[in-house]
C-alpha positions in Angstrom: 76.3 -105.2 -128.9 76.8 -107.8 -131.7 77.5 -106.5 -135.2 75.9 -107.6 -138.6 78.0 -107.3 -141.9 76.1 -104.9 -144.4 77.7 -104.2 -147.6 80.9 -102.4 -148.5 80.7 -100.2 -145.7 81.6 -103.1 -143.2 80.1 -104.5 -140.0 77.4 -102.2 -138.4 75.7 -102.4 -134.9 72.8 -105.0 -134.5 69.5 -103.4 -133.9 66.1 -104.9 -132.8 65.0 -105.3 -136.2 68.2 -107.5 -137.0 67.3 -109.6 -134.0 63.6 -109.8 -134.8 64.3 -110.8 -138.6 67.0 -113.4 -137.4 64.3 -115.0 -135.3 61.7 -115.2 -137.9 64.2 -116.6 -140.5 65.1 -119.3 -137.8 61.6 -119.9 -137.0 60.2 -119.7 -140.5 63.1 -120.4 -143.1 60.8 -120.6 -146.1 59.3 -117.2 -145.4 60.8 -114.1 -147.0 60.8 -111.7 -144.1 63.1 -109.2 -145.9 60.1 -106.5 -145.8 60.5 -106.4 -142.0 64.1 -105.1 -142.5 62.9 -101.7 -144.0 59.1 -101.5 -142.8 59.8 -102.6 -139.1 62.6 -99.9 -138.9 60.0 -97.3 -140.3 57.6 -98.4 -137.8 60.0 -98.3 -135.0 61.4 -95.0 -136.0 57.7 -93.5 -136.4 57.0 -94.6 -132.9 60.3 -93.1 -131.2 59.6 -89.9 -133.3 56.0 -89.7 -132.2 57.1 -90.0 -128.6 59.6 -87.0 -129.1 57.4 -84.9 -130.9 54.7 -85.3 -128.1 57.3 -84.1 -125.6 58.1 -81.0 -127.8 54.4 -80.2 -128.3 53.7 -80.8 -124.5 56.2 -78.0 -123.6 54.1 -75.8 -125.7 50.8 -76.9 -124.3 49.8 -78.5 -127.7 48.6 -81.9 -128.5 50.0 -83.5 -131.8 46.5 -83.0 -133.4 46.4 -79.4 -132.4 49.7 -79.0 -133.8 48.5 -80.5 -137.0 45.5 -78.2 -137.6 47.5 -75.1 -136.4 50.4 -75.6 -138.7 47.9 -76.4 -141.6 46.3 -73.0 -141.1 49.8 -71.3 -140.5 51.1 -72.8 -143.9 48.3 -71.2 -145.6 49.8 -67.8 -145.3 47.9 -64.7 -144.5 45.0 -64.4 -143.2 45.9 -68.0 -142.0 42.5 -69.4 -142.8 41.1 -72.4 -144.3 37.8 -74.1 -144.8 37.1 -77.2 -142.6 37.3 -79.4 -145.9 40.7 -78.2 -146.7 41.7 -78.9 -143.0 40.2 -82.6 -143.2 42.2 -83.2 -146.6 45.3 -82.0 -144.9 44.9 -83.8 -141.5 43.4 -86.8 -142.9 40.4 -87.0 -140.3 36.8 -87.1 -140.8 34.5 -84.2 -140.8 33.1 -85.2 -137.5 36.6 -85.1 -135.9 37.5 -81.9 -137.6 34.3 -80.3 -136.2 35.4 -81.6 -132.7 39.0 -80.5 -133.2 37.9 -76.9 -134.4 35.5 -76.7 -131.4 38.2 -77.4 -129.1 40.8 -75.1 -130.6 38.4 -72.1 -130.6 37.6 -72.8 -126.8 41.3 -72.4 -126.2 41.4 -69.2 -128.2 43.7 -70.8 -130.9 41.3 -70.4 -133.8 38.2 -68.8 -134.7 35.1 -69.4 -137.0 34.5 -66.7 -139.6 31.7 -66.8 -142.3 32.7 -67.9 -145.8 32.7 -64.6 -147.8 31.5 -66.1 -151.1 28.7 -68.3 -149.3 27.5 -67.1 -145.8 26.3 -70.6 -145.2 30.0 -71.8 -145.2 32.6 -71.1 -142.6 36.4 -70.5 -142.6 38.5 -71.4 -139.6 41.3 -68.7 -139.0 44.3 -68.8 -136.8 44.4 -66.4 -133.9 47.4 -64.3 -132.9 47.8 -66.5 -129.8 47.4 -69.8 -132.1 50.2 -68.3 -134.4 52.4 -67.7 -131.5 52.1 -71.1 -129.9 52.5 -72.9 -133.2 55.4 -71.0 -134.4 57.2 -71.6 -131.1 56.2 -75.3 -131.1 57.8 -75.4 -134.8 61.0 -73.8 -133.9 61.5 -76.2 -130.9 60.6 -79.3 -133.2 62.9 -78.1 -135.9 65.8 -77.9 -133.3 65.0 -81.2 -132.1 64.7 -82.9 -135.2 67.9 -81.3 -136.7 69.6 -82.7 -133.5 68.3 -86.1 -134.4 69.7 -85.9 -137.9 73.0 -84.5 -137.0 74.8 -87.8 -137.4 73.8 -88.3 -141.1 75.7 -86.5 -143.6 73.7 -84.1 -146.0 74.1 -86.6 -148.8 72.6 -89.5 -146.8 69.7 -87.2 -145.5 69.0 -86.6 -149.1 69.0 -90.0 -150.2 67.0 -91.2 -147.4 64.5 -88.4 -148.0 64.2 -89.6 -151.7 63.7 -93.2 -150.6 61.0 -92.4 -148.1 59.4 -90.2 -150.7 59.4 -93.0 -153.3 58.0 -95.2 -150.7 55.1 -92.9 -149.5 53.8 -91.4 -152.6 51.7 -94.3 -153.5 49.8 -93.8 -150.3 49.4 -90.1 -150.9 48.1 -90.4 -154.3 45.3 -92.6 -152.7 44.0 -89.9 -150.7 
């Protein structure tokens, strides 16, 4: 594998993004392709992480979207329930999509619909004991797996990377 000189740390191994950027620089030398060095890596990493997460969730008979809804309810604390509107906000889907997801989770016995105490026309979605058991097990497995993925990064580097990614993500989160 080729190496690329990067800063004071000396040479690093070349990755697919280095090869992609070099090709664009060769083909379009007047175009600044430097954003690709960051964002193409974020995109590629997201794809790898998505695959790894899907494998972890599958071992617990969950789809990624099921995990998202169940963890939103679990994070709410006892009695582990939220309005459909709050679930929409937390999972970034449309109301029609959320209705379908709640229906499917209820059919699997992972959530139940309950009347809104303050307004009988409204509904609350509550995590069942089976839903809680399943999401807790999947989360523990996910954290074990992701801890392993990050094992090669020293704690200071992890904290620095988290801060940099937060800075990049905040403008998107503030728009929602």
